[in-house]
N, C-alpha and C positions, 0 to 999 in steps of 0.2 A: 417512764412514758413508754417505752418501749412491752412493759408488765402489763401497762394500762392497756392499750391499744390488744395486744392478747386477749387481756381479760374480756374485752367487748365482744372481739370474735368470737370466744371461746362463747360465751352467753347467745349473743346470736346463732353459733352453730347449733346450741340445743334448743333454740325459739325452732331455727327451722326444719331442726330435725325432727322435733316434734308435729310441725305443722305438713311430713309430709306426706302425700298418699302413695303407697306403696303400686296402684295402679297408674300413675301419669304414664303418660306414653314419651318414648325416646325421639327427640326430637335430630334429624340428621343437617347438622349447623354446618358445613363448610364439607368438600371432597375435591379434589386436585383428579381425579377422574371419574368417571363413570361409577358409582356404588351398586349391588346387590344385592337385594333383602329377601330371603325367603323363609318363608314359615309353610305355609300349606300352598301357597305357590309362590314362584319364583319371579321378581320386579324387577327393573332398573327404577331406583328411586333418584331425586335430585332435591337439593338444599331446600329444607322445607316440608322435609315431607317428613308423617308424624308413624311410627311404625311400635308396633307391642314387643316387651323385653324378651319372648319365649323364641322370638326370631333369631334366623343368625346371617352377620354380614359378611358378603364377600365383595374383598378389593383387588382390582390387578396390580401385577405387578410392579413397584417401584412409585408406589400412590400411598396416600394417606387420606382419612377422615378424621373428624371432630364431631362427635354427637354431644347432644344436652338432655340429662336427665332429674328429675332433683332436682335444683340448683348445683349440678356440677357438670362439670364439660372432662368429656374423655377425649382420649388422641389415640385414633387405630392407625398401626400401620401394616402396611402389605404382609408382612412375616408374620402376622397374626392371624391373617385369613386362610380358610373361614375362622369366624368366632361367634360365641353365644352370646349375646347382647346383654345379657343378664350378668354374666361372667363379670363383663366389664366395670359393673357399678358394685361389685360384692363388699369390695374397699374402697367406698368412695367416703374415707372419714377427715381427711386432710379440710383444715380450715380452706375459706374461700372469703375471698374479697366483698366488702360492700356493693363494689361495682359490679363483680363479677353476680352476686347476687343479683342486682337491680337487672343486669344486661340479659340473664337468664329468666328470670321475671317478664320481661318485655318481650321477649321471645316466644317465651309460650302463651300470654296473652294475644300476642300479631296470629301467632300459628294456628292458636283454638278462634279467634275470631274469624279468620278466615273461613275456615272449615266450616264453620256453621253460619257464614255471610248467606248462604242461597246463591252464589255467584260460581256458575261451573265454570271455573278453572281449566286450562289447557295442562296437562299432563296430573288430572283429577284423580285420577287413578293410582299414580307414582307418590302423589303427596298424602293420599288414606292410603298406603300400602299395610298392611294388617292390623292397620284400627276401624276403616271402614266411617262412615259419614254418623256421628256419632250426635247424639239429639242434645247434650251439654243439659242431662237431666239431673246431672250432681251423681251419678251412679256411672260415670265412665271415666271417671280416673283426673276430670276438670274443676273438680273442687263442687264449689257453689253454684260456678256460673249457668247461666238458666238460658238465654236465646231466647227471643219470646214468641218463637213458632210461624210470625207472622214476616218479618223482614229479615230475620237471621242475626240482626245486631242488637238483641237483647233490648236494655230499655232505651238507648239511643235512636232518636230519631232520627235528627238531619234529615231536612228537606231536600235539599240540594242545593236549594235557593238562596241557603244563608252565609253565605261566606265564609271568609276566615276571620276566626277571631283574634282576641290578642293573647289569647290562651287556650281556654277550653271552649269557648264557642256555646252559647248558650243552648241552641235548640231554637228559639226565637228568632231570632236577628244574624246568631253568628259574630257577636259584637262582645261577649263578655259582659263585662258591667256598665260599657260604655251605652250611650241613649245611641243618638245619631243614625239611627235605624233604619229613615225612610219615613216614619209617620210624622215627626217634626220637624223635620229639617235639619239644620247646622244647628246645634247647641240651644242658644236662645231665640234663635228663628222660629217663624211659626210655618213655616213651609207654607205660606199663603199662595205663593206667588207673587209677592211682593217683595219680599224680605228677604227670601233663603231655597234651598232646595226642594221640593218636597217630594213622596213619595212617587209622584207619576213622575219626575225628572231621573230617577234613577235607572238607569239604560244599560249597565254594563257591572262588573264588578272584581278585585283583585283578582290573581290566580297565584296571589302569595299570601303568608301570615305575615300579622305585625308582631310582637312581643319588643325583643330587644334587639335593635341592629347595631350593629360595630359601629365605632367610630371611625371614616375614612371612607370606602367605596361601598355603595352595597344597590346588589341587582336588582331590583325589582320590576315586575311586571301584572300585566291584568290583559283584561280580554277585548277582544275589539270591539267596537263603536263600530255598527253597519254604517256604509257611505264615507267613512272618513280613514287617513292614514294620519291625520295630525290631533297630538290632543296637548290641553292646555295641563302640566301635572303644574299642584299644588298643596303646599304643607301649611297647616294653620297650628295654633297653638290651640291653648283648652280654652282661651278665651277668644275666641273666633277671630284673633288678629292672622291674616296671611302673613307668612315671614317668609317662603320662598314660592316662587310660579315661575315658570319656563315654558316654552314650545317646543314638545317633542316631536320627531316627524315618523315613530314606530310604537309600539304597544309595549315597550320595554323604557327602564330609564336606567344608568345609572347612577343612583344616588351618590352624591359626596357630599356628606355630613359637615366637612370644614367649608366645601363651597356655597355650603349652604348656609352657614354659621348657625347652626343649631348647638343646641349646649345637653353637657351629659345629662344622663338622668332629669331629663327634661320631656312630659309626655308631650308627644305631638301625633297627627295626622294626616296622610295623606288621600289624595283622590285625584282624579281626572276628571275633566268636564269637554264637553265638543269646542271647539272653536268660536263657534259663531250661535249654536242651537243649544237649547235648554235640555243637554243630555249631562248626564254625570256620573261617575261607579260610585260605589259602596266606599267608605269612607276605612282606611288603616290604621287602628293607634298602636302606637309605637313611640318607644324611648330608646335613646342613643347612650350606651355604655362605652368604656375604656374597653380596645381590643384585648387586654389583660384577661380579660374574662373570659374569652376564646381559651387562650393557654391554658387557665386557669382550668378550665374542663377539660381541655385535652394530655393534658402534661400528665396525669396520674396514670397515665394507659402503657406509659413507657416502663411502668414498675409491675405490670403484670403479666403471670407468665401464659396466660391461654389465649392474653391480647399479641402477641411474641408467634404463636404456635396459629393463628390465625392466616387464611389467606387475605390478599386485601381488598378486596368486597367484604366480608365478612369485618375487618377493621374499620373500613368506611360505615359501616352500619355501625358500630359502637362508638363511635367517634360523631354519627350524627345522633346517638341516645341520647350521649353525654352533650350536646349541646343542646339537645333539647329542654335537657334538665334546666339547663343555664337560662331559659327562657329564648335561648335563641336560636330561635323556630326558623326564622329566613335560613342560616348558615343550616342547620338541619335538613331544612327541604333540598338544600343544594345539594347538601352532601349525600341525602339520603337515593336520592336523582342518578348523581352522577354514580352509586354505587349500582345502580338496575343497566346504567349504559356501559359503562366497565366488564359486567357481566348479567349479557342479556337473559340467558338458561338462568341464574338464580332466582329459584320461587323463593326465599324465607327472603331476601330484598325486597321485591314485589309486596309480599304481605306485613313486612313490619312500615314500606311506608305508606302503605294502603291504611295500618295501625294507626301511623300516625295523622296521615288527613282524616281518619276515623274520629280521633279526639279530638279534632277541632272543629266539628259539626261537620267535613266535609263529605259525605257518604255518597255524592257522585265521584268525586275525586277519588275514591277509595275504592269504588267497585271498578273504573277505570285501571287504575293499578293491575288489581286481582286479574283483570280479563286482557292485559297485558294491551290495551286499548287507549290511544289520548290520553297520555296523562296530562299533558297540557293542552287546554284549547289553541293557546296563543304560541305562537313560534318565541321562542325564550330566550332573548338575546343574543342568540348563536351560540350558547354555551353547551349548549344540547342539543340535540338531534329533532328537526321536525317533526319526524315520525312518531312520537312521544305523545 
């Protein structure tokens, strides 16, 4: 078994070596002190900064940094400072795990997407140090990524009105393959005003995604409805049967799937509506999975050397990505946001959360993350500061 695993990793390594682009920039992933990048000019850089390999890195005494380039993570200690960045990757021929490869690719995608987004980020000069505002033309080291030149988000449109999808967000109604879009009300309901919720009744939306919810407590939230602090929280099955309903006095709810008698691996939709008026939110489709799914996502990280070297904020980003890969989108969102809270100066955390939102069709939320502005329009269960 060990030989088979080694062979697979060797094969992956050869494939990725072949796919590497020598012009790919270097990304500062983590640093426990200020880091200075020097090429034509000298500038202090932060996690999320993209730099050219031709530059030099300077670290303060008793500090370290972790860089990413072409599927490899490299740790730099202060006793190496100043160090030519190119020399750090001269001998990057060791095998890397599939998890490292996937996480590194996500970092690259998140940083690239942020850099072409058209959003003016704070510390923009430091974030694009030595690399500049590249066009994404395929000539600047980012492969075939294009960027539309209109909105900076490539082929993704996302109106900012289409909410959180079950996974991808279709760009049309934000609910993946599900309809329930407000065009025809709920399921078989016509939305005529006689037998269902119509498009005209949708007055707010969720501020969290669907996907796989863990058995037990799940902290969910939605944008406020004007004129009320009370909401009827409802869960329906896919046959439009109401399986749970309760009055909530805030725009948040700690859903206990056991208390609601929700079955594992069965699909549901939750929404809220005004206690007395015909005002409803968009639906969120989800299914309940065993809590072991979360452990399956995170436990492999304990065997990865680079994870052990990461600072707590970057470890959280890696956990969030693993949860996202398992479809645990609500858990991933909470983990991303907590990484931002615990490391407010970490631009990479915001870039990765922005990409998470962007992939779900939540362009408005992605932009807000990059601008460090109003990450959540509602006060989120008190677990995160309202300043977000």
